[in-house]
C-alpha positions in Angstrom: -5.3 -30.1 26.3 -6.1 -31.4 22.5 -5.8 -34.5 22.3 -5.0 -36.6 18.4 -8.8 -37.3 18.4 -10.0 -34.0 18.3 -7.0 -33.1 16.3 -8.0 -35.4 13.5 -11.7 -34.7 14.2 -11.1 -31.0 13.2 -9.2 -31.8 10.4 -11.7 -34.1 9.0 -14.7 -31.4 9.6 -12.3 -29.0 6.8 -11.7 -31.5 4.4 -13.4 -34.4 4.2 -12.4 -38.2 5.4 -11.2 -39.3 2.1 -8.7 -35.8 1.8 -8.1 -36.9 5.9 -7.1 -40.1 4.8 -5.1 -39.7 2.3 -2.8 -36.4 3.0 -2.5 -38.0 6.8 -0.5 -41.4 5.1 1.4 -38.9 2.9 5.5 -38.7 2.9 6.8 -35.4 2.2 10.4 -34.3 2.0 11.4 -30.8 2.3 14.9 -29.7 0.9 16.3 -26.7 2.6 14.4 -24.6 5.6 14.6 -21.0 5.1 12.0 -18.6 3.1 10.8 -21.4 1.3 11.4 -24.6 3.6 9.9 -23.4 6.8 6.8 -21.9 5.6 6.3 -24.7 3.2 6.4 -27.3 6.0 4.5 -25.2 8.2 1.5 -25.1 5.8 1.8 -28.9 4.8 1.7 -29.6 8.4 -1.6 -27.7 9.1 -2.9 -28.8 6.0 -2.9 -32.6 7.9 0.0 -34.2 5.6 1.4 -36.8 8.1 5.0 -37.3 7.4 7.3 -34.6 6.9 10.7 -34.9 6.2 12.9 -31.9 7.0 16.9 -31.0 6.2 18.6 -28.6 6.3 22.6 -27.7 7.7 22.4 -24.1 8.7 21.3 -22.5 12.0 18.9 -19.8 12.5 20.2 -16.3 12.1 19.1 -12.9 12.6 19.1 -12.1 9.0 16.8 -14.9 8.5 13.8 -13.6 11.0 12.0 -11.0 8.1 11.0 -13.9 6.1 11.7 -17.2 8.0 9.1 -18.9 9.8 11.4 -18.5 13.1 11.6 -16.3 16.2 14.4 -14.5 18.0 14.5 -17.3 20.4 15.5 -20.0 18.0 18.6 -18.0 16.9 21.7 -20.0 16.9 19.6 -22.9 16.8 19.7 -26.1 13.6 17.3 -24.8 11.8 15.1 -28.3 11.9 15.7 -28.2 15.7 13.7 -25.1 15.6 11.2 -26.2 12.7 10.6 -29.1 14.8 9.5 -27.0 17.7 7.1 -24.7 16.0 5.4 -27.3 13.7 4.8 -29.5 16.6 3.2 -26.5 18.8 0.7 -26.4 15.6 0.3 -29.8 14.9 2.0 -31.9 18.3 0.4 -35.3 15.7 3.0 -35.1 13.2 5.2 -37.4 12.1 8.5 -35.8 11.8 12.1 -36.7 10.6 14.5 -34.1 11.4 18.4 -34.0 9.8 20.9 -31.2 10.3 22.9 -31.8 7.4 23.8 -30.4 4.0 22.2 -32.3 1.2 23.7 -33.2 -1.8 23.6 -34.9 -5.8 24.9 -37.4 -4.7 22.9 -38.0 -1.0 19.8 -36.9 -2.5 18.3 -39.8 -3.7 19.3 -42.0 -0.7 17.4 -39.6 1.9 14.7 -38.9 -0.7 13.5 -42.7 -1.9 10.3 -43.1 0.8 9.2 -39.8 0.1 5.8 -39.4 -2.1 7.3 -35.8 -3.2 9.9 -33.3 -2.6 10.3 -29.4 -2.1 13.3 -27.9 -2.9 14.0 -25.0 -1.2 17.8 -23.5 -1.6 18.7 -20.8 -1.8 21.5 -21.1 -4.9 20.5 -21.8 -7.9 23.7 -24.3 -8.6 22.6 -26.3 -5.1 18.9 -26.6 -7.0 20.0 -27.4 -10.0 21.9 -30.1 -8.3 19.8 -31.5 -6.3 16.5 -31.4 -9.0 18.8 -32.7 -11.9 19.9 -36.0 -9.0 16.3 -36.5 -8.0 15.1 -36.7 -12.2 18.0 -38.6 -13.2 17.3 -41.0 -9.9 14.3 -41.5 -8.9 12.5 -41.1 -12.2 9.1 -41.3 -10.9 9.8 -39.1 -8.1 7.2 -35.3 -8.1 9.4 -32.2 -7.5 8.7 -29.2 -6.8 11.1 -26.5 -7.0 11.4 -22.4 -6.3 12.8 -19.5 -8.6 11.9 -16.3 -8.6 10.9 -15.2 -5.1 12.7 -11.6 -4.5 11.7 -7.9 -3.9 8.2 -6.5 -3.9 6.4 -7.1 -7.0 3.2 -7.8 -8.5 2.0 -10.6 -6.8 0.6 -12.1 -9.7 3.6 -13.0 -11.1 4.7 -15.8 -9.0 2.6 -18.5 -10.5 3.0 -22.9 -10.8 4.5 -24.0 -14.1 4.6 -27.6 -14.9 7.7 -27.7 -16.8 8.5 -31.7 -17.4 6.2 -34.9 -16.4 7.1 -34.6 -12.5 8.8 -31.5 -12.3 6.9 -28.3 -11.3 8.3 -24.4 -10.3 7.0 -21.7 -9.1 8.1 -18.1 -8.7 8.0 -15.6 -11.1 11.7 -17.4 -13.1 13.2 -14.1 -13.2 13.6 -11.6 -9.8 16.3 -12.7 -7.4 18.9 -10.7 -4.7 21.2 -10.1 -7.7 18.7 -7.8 -9.4 16.4 -7.0 -7.2 17.9 -5.9 -4.0 16.0 -7.7 -1.7 13.9 -10.4 -0.3 10.8 -9.9 2.0 8.4 -11.5 3.5 5.0 -11.4 1.3 6.1 -12.7 -2.2 8.6 -15.5 -0.6 5.7 -16.7 1.5 3.3 -16.9 -1.5 5.8 -18.6 -3.4 5.8 -21.2 -0.7 2.7 -21.4 -0.5 2.2 -22.1 -4.2 4.3 -24.9 -3.6 2.6 -26.4 -0.8 -0.6 -26.2 -2.5 0.9 -27.6 -5.4 2.1 -30.5 -3.2 -1.1 -31.0 -1.8 -3.0 -30.9 -5.3 -0.4 -33.8 -6.3 -0.8 -35.1 -2.9 -4.6 -35.8 -4.1 -3.7 -37.1 -7.3 -4.3 -33.9 -9.7 -1.2 -33.2 -11.8 -2.1 -30.8 -13.7 -1.2 -27.1 -12.1 
């Protein structure tokens, strides 16, 4: 059985002491735990981010299994609980705050007020806009990463990270969606999730340019 000392030593060997220390004390909020959010959370947990706030009101369904970080054994379980189970298998020493609830523009500022940054990972454009606008207005110093355009099986190279405002970063191709493309597949969804996760790590380490 691995100990925390062993686990930390492994991360320090991979990252260096300074990066390890910075990520270990970081708090990241993830709004939505579907294709984007579940994969972002797992990447950040494996990278050594010490504290994750994971929020989603939904349960794992069969249609989620083709692109989200869940297993058949998680069907019917709240995504917040299922993802906690998976993350703790990869990083048993991380601090997780999981909540099964709906995020709105009204409650978002209070939910994420203690986070260093927030990864938006909703499915519906109107929900994305509501969350982002609320946080930009009420938490002006809080960096936000948002996903837009990752459907289909088009070129991986069209997915990119862009800084669109001082504290707002968009990841994706900004065009493709399920209505126009007709399919969602694991590779492009996970590529977009990796863009959000990588930019989150850069921001936590003090790098604000894409």
